[in-house]
C-alpha positions, -999 to +999 in steps of 0.1 A: +062-177-253+070-211-239+101-214-219+132-231-232+127-267-242+090-263-251+071-258-283+038-238-286+009-247-308-027-235-312-054-261-320-091-261-327-110-289-310-132-297-340-139-333-330-162-325-300-198-313-301-187-279-288-163-273-317-158-236-310-137-244-280-101-231-284-072-251-271-039-234-263-013-261-258+023-259-246+040-293-250+073-305-237+094-319-265+097-357-265+071-359-237+067-395-227+040-391-200+010-413-205-025-405-195-026-402-157-051-411-131-065-375-128-100-375-143-107-351-171-135-325-170-142-328-207-174-348-202-187-321-177-184-294-204-198-317-231-228-326-210-234-289-202-233-278-238-255-307-251-281-301-224-285-264-229-288-269-267-319-290-259-335-261-240-327-228-257-310-215-289-274-204-282-250-183-301-212-183-299-197-151-285-162-161-297-146-142-267-119-169-267-106-158-301-085-129-287-066-154-265-052-175-294-018-161-285-019-171-249+011-192-238+009-218-212+043-223-196+038-251-171+049-281-190+022-299-209-010-279-203-040-273-224-063-243-219-098-249-234-122-219-236-157-214-249-183-186-246-220-184-256-251-163-251-288-171-253-321-152-251-320-152-212-283-157-209-258-128-210-228-151-208-221-188-206-184-194-204-161-223-196-124-226-189-111-261-186-073-264-179-061-299-188-027-305-172-029-342-179-021-363-148-007-333-129-038-310-128-073-306-140-093-273-135-128-264-145-143-229-141-178-230-156-203-202-151-236-189-165-248-154-160-283-143-169-293-112-187-299-084-162-336-084-169-337-116-148-327-120-111-315-156-116-287-170-095-253-175-112-244-211-120-209-216-106-187-247-109-151-242-097-132-275-095-094-281-089-081-316-092-047-332-088-038-369-087-044-370-050-068-342-039-097-320-050-110-286-040-146-281-051-172-254-052-205-261-069-234-237-064-261-215-077-245-183-064-272-159-053-276-126-073-291-110-042-287-115-005-299-149+008-289-143+044-313-115+051-336-115+021-360-143+028-381-135-003-352-141-027-341-172-008-376-187-009-380-179-046-350-198-058-337-221-031-366-235-011-374-262-037-337-270-042-329-277-005-332-315-010-299-313-029-282-307+005-290-340+022-285-358-012-248-348-013-237-337+021-225-371+032-206-376-001-192-341+000-189-328+036-182-291+043-147-284+032-135-261+060-134-225+068-151-199+046-147-163+054-178-142+061-170-120+032-170-149+007-200-165+023-222-136+010-217-150-025-227-186-017-262-201-014-277-225+012-273-254-013-235-248-020-212-278-022-179-266-008-157-297-002-123-313-004-118-350-012-092-375-024-091-384-060-109-416-070-131-427-098-161-431-075-157-395-061-155-380-095-185-399-108-204-386-078-192-351-086-204-355-122-239-365-109-239-334-086-228-312-115-257-325-136-282-320-109-272-284-101-269-275-138-303-289-147-318-271-117-304-239-130-317-245-165-351-252-151-351-219-132-340-202-164-369-218-184-394-206-158-379-171-154-401-142-163-386-110-177-385-081-153-402-049-165-396-027-135-366-004-145-355+000-108-354-038-103-334-043-135-310-017-123-306-036-090-300-068-109-273-051-130-255-036-100-257-069-081-242-088-110-215-061-114-207-063-076-203-101-080-180-097-109-160-071-090-155-095-061-146-124-083-122-104-104-103-091-074-106-119-048-110-152-067-085-177-052-077-191-087-061-159-099-026-168-086-026-201-105-035-182-138-007-158-132+017-187-128+004-204-160+001-175-185+016-145-168+002-115-150-009-094-180-026-123-198-042-135-166-057-100-160-070-099-196-085-133-193-103-124-160-118-091-173-125-100-209-135-137-206-141-152-171-158-122-157-168-104-189-192-076-179-169-060-153-163-031-177-197-031-193-223-035-166-212-006-143-185+019-135-181+013-097-148+000-085-141-029-061-135-004-033-168+014-041-185-019-033-161-031-005-146+000+011-134-020+041-106-033+019-091+002+013-056+007+026-043+040+038-026+046+004-059+040-014-049+005-028-068-028-022-059-049+008-049-083-006-062-101+025-091-125+019-109-114+050-110-081+069-137-090+094-117-121+104-148-144+109-151-177+092-174-207+092-160-242+098-194-259+093-223-253+070-240-221+083-275-229+069-302-252+082-318-280+062-345-255+053-321-229+041-322-205+071-290-189+080-277-202+114-242-189+112-246-165+140-253-195+163-222-214+153-190-211+173 
């Protein structure tokens, strides 16, 4: 429930083109705040849904329905969820947190069916009235540091995206070597101050990356080798295990909707598949995080190495070992 002085309501956004989105709103009584300067991510989601409907038939999964009792307890905050599937897509899901002028968050991802080795479309944006933390990528399903074949297959033709945006969105600071394994050579990892111009540039980048992923999807051929399908399944499950355990946005969700609801949202919405695609645990995949008592080390990095600058060349080769 909302804390004292707040009322809770559940609304269905039927006015937008993605009308199955659920909105869970916690409003402060007699709120007099106007619309702030923090840009909304509504148009990002609307563009993504309109674009994909032009390319493939999609069907609502309605995963958001079970979260209609979710309470947001941080003032006036709206949690918008949607989930879909398509012939080549296991899960397309979006979480847009609309905190009005205080905060805007977008977590938008697309996971292919395991018969395809497609990268995972990933847009994680956090925006306040003064600053932004941005990750936009086609996260690799398989290793792109040592696996040249996979890197060439999906990223060689996309490398021009790097020089197109690296001046607008310079490298955002240290990334641990553990996290880097889940990023591609074209990743936009950046921080910038809030402005209309910056957010319009981010919207253009979002469109470019999303359309690049959709084109890869359209070209993708179904895998018939059972052993390769098994590898795809395990790689996607490994990715989900990492994100469920180590995603930096988890603490914010706990603060907004509570520990139990946040855990449910992670496992049964944001990273749906963690309980269906495999039975291995986080520590099975990442044993280096095991503490003496058998629990998971909460540290982000065990190796202790991080990258202050982009660790890939303009052609996509990993050069991190040569960076100090």
